[in-house]
C-alpha positions, 0 to 999 in steps of 0.5 A, a space after each residue: 458436523 462443523 463446517 471448516 473454513 481454510 484461510 490461506 494467508 495470516 496477515 491483514 485480510 486473512 486474519 480479519 476474515 477469520 476473526 469476524 467469522 469466529 465472532 459470528 459462528 462458534 467452534 461447534 459450528 465452524 472450524 477455522 484453520 489458517 496457513 501462514 508461510 511466514 513467522 508472524 500474523 497480523 502485522 503492519 508491513 507499512 511500519 517496517 521503514 520506521 523499524 529500520 530507521 530506529 523510530 520503532 524499537 522492535 518488530 513486536 511493536 508492529 504486531 497486532 495479534 500473535 498466533 497464540 492470541 488467535 489460538 487461545 482467544 479466538 479458537 483459530 488453528 493457526 499453522 505458521 511456516 506452512 505454505 499452501 502448494 495446491 488448491 483442489 476445488 473439486 475435492 474441496 481440499 488444500 495441500 500445504 508444506 511445513 517449511 521447517 521439516 518438509 512434511 505435507 498435509 492435506 485439509 478439506 474445506 467447506 469455505 476457502 478464504 484466499 488472502 495471499 497478499 502481494 509479492 515484491 516486483 523483482 526484475 531479472 537483474 535482481 533475481 540473484 544470490 548476491 548478498 546485500 539485496 533486499 525486497 521489503 514486503 514482510 517482517 522477515 524482510 525487515 529483520 534480514 535488512 536490520 541484520 545486514 545493517 548492524 553486521 560488520 563491516 557496517 554498510 556506509 552507502 545505500 542504493 534504493 531502486 524505485 521511488 514509490 511509497 516504499 522506496 521513498 520511505 526506505 531512502 529516508 530510513 537509510 538517511 536516518 541511520 547515517 548512510 549515504 543514499 542514492 535513489 534510482 528511479 526509471 520515471 522522470 520523478 520519484 513518487 509517481 502516485 502524484 502528478 509530476 508537478 507535485 512529485 517535483 516538490 517531493 524530490 526537492 525535499 529529498 535532495 534537501 535531506 541529502 538523498 541523491 536522486 537519479 531519475 529517468 535511469 533504468 537499472 540493468 544489473 548488479 556488481 559484486 565483490 566476494 559475494 556481496 553487492 558492490 554496485 548497481 549497474 545503470 546505462 550511465 555507469 555503476 553506482 557504488 553501494 554496500 546495500 540495495 533496497 528494492 522499492 519497485 512496487 508489488 504484484 498480486 500473489 495469484 499463482 495458486 489461484 490461477 493454477 486452481 482456475 480462479 478468475 483474474 481481472 484485467 489488472 491481473 488480480 483476482 476478480 471478486 464481487 462486492 461481498 468478496 466472493 469469487 464469482 462462479 465458485 461457491 464458498 470461495 472468497 478472496 480479499 486484500 492485496 491479491 484482489 482487484 476492486 472498483 474505482 468509484 470515480 473512474 468506474 474501472 477495475 483497479 489494483 491498489 494494494 493498501 493495508 486499509 483496503 485489506 482489513 476492510 475487505 477481510 472484515 466484509 468476507 468474514 461477516 459474510 462467511 459468518 452468516 451476516 451481510 456486508 459489502 465492499 463498495 470500492 476505493 478512491 485511492 486515498 493514501 498518505 506518506 512523508 519524507 521526514 517532515 514533508 507530508 504527501 497525500 493523494 486521493 482519486 484520479 491523477 491527471 493521466 488517470 482522468 485522461 485515460 478514463 475519458 474525462 474532460 477536466 481542469 486542474 488547479 494548484 493553490 498555495 497556502 499555509 497550514 496555519 494563520 500566516 502570523 502564527 508561529 510554525 506556519 509552513 507552506 502547503 500546495 494543494 492540487 485539485 482536478 475537477 470535471 468539466 463542465 459539472 465541477 465534480 471533484 475527480 482527484 486531489 493531491 497535497 504536498 506540505 509540512 505539518 498538518 498537510 497530509 491529513 487534510 486529504 481526508 476532507 477531500 476524500 470525503 468530498 470525492 466519495 460523496 460526489 461533491 462539486 468544487 462549488 459545493 466544497 467552497 461552502 464546507 464548514 471547516 474548523 478554524 483557529 490560527 494554530 490550526 488553519 488560516 481563516 480560509 483553509 487551503 482546501 477552500 482556497 483550492 476549491 475556489 480556484 477550481 471554480 474560477 478556472 471552470 468559469 473562465 473556460 466556460 465563458 
């Protein structure tokens, strides 16, 4: 009799796991059933802001594989618009509800893949039936916002609450659609994923696009007129608007896991081992934005929800479910984004992360250009490095600049992953030609500056 794998969640981690398990085990050996509560499988949530702006013409361009492809090509029973409501680990059974007709179904499992992702952070003031307020987590969310922006009367003013990746990208999308945009951020600067000195460079660029930034300002409520949002309420008064986008981050979607008794870690996400197994629960796996993982620099558990991690973790789980052996060895928090032409990259620890982890460190900022200064199109670039004292080991890096800036973070991520010191990095054999880099690449300039700073402190 074939074993049965139940997958809860049909996006990156869940479908990667299902696909890998299927490649290793045939239908006669493993039956796979996927429950997905939405309308889409395997889509790029990261691409939603570019669909909203019009840069991507339609949601179909963000979908890697449809449910029908999984059914026909991979022989996976994908059940859309089905929400799992309970997990019984003793009986090895899940209960799911058909969201379209209300019917309930129970299915047994031998292996369980928990891949429910994350849910948008929604403060009490945003838990409302007022029309025109949108989270931005799924393609369904994107479709609802597109419909609102295209309907009459067309919105002219937008308020984005929260200045993380989604908030900044959505503010840009609204500007590109011709709306007047205000970004409200409770912290001192938007883009808190980098240090404040680097975040200020991002804020300057946003203001240059015409985005009004209200920082250090918590939101306390919403006003409405005829059931439609009309203002965001703050301690400094209301900010009139026709549409509100929430960019307040996400939290792990672990309600089902917690109710079933699965262990949560200190971050509030599910605790897993390197093979993506849930410790103490044989045959139960978890991956993606609902799990915590190890930070390779600090050595501490972290919750960093990114599509890159979800796909890798799902693949690792699927290989192991399929009878192979694979591990996920942790993260260093590498990420990139852009504000129109301004590019932002980070990897490893920020200054406050390094302090919290107990490191003694130095940080340096180096200014350079993306190309040889005399070559047409040369633009400024700012690189920040954080290095451990006295070893010089790289702990983190951030880059803000124009063309060809953000992807240079990959060089620094590889150095960080492999435990290199800034002294090691000064000898990196990086590519040079005037159209692509100065003779001293910005990465090398920053590494030299860090070496000098360490030497000055140790004299």
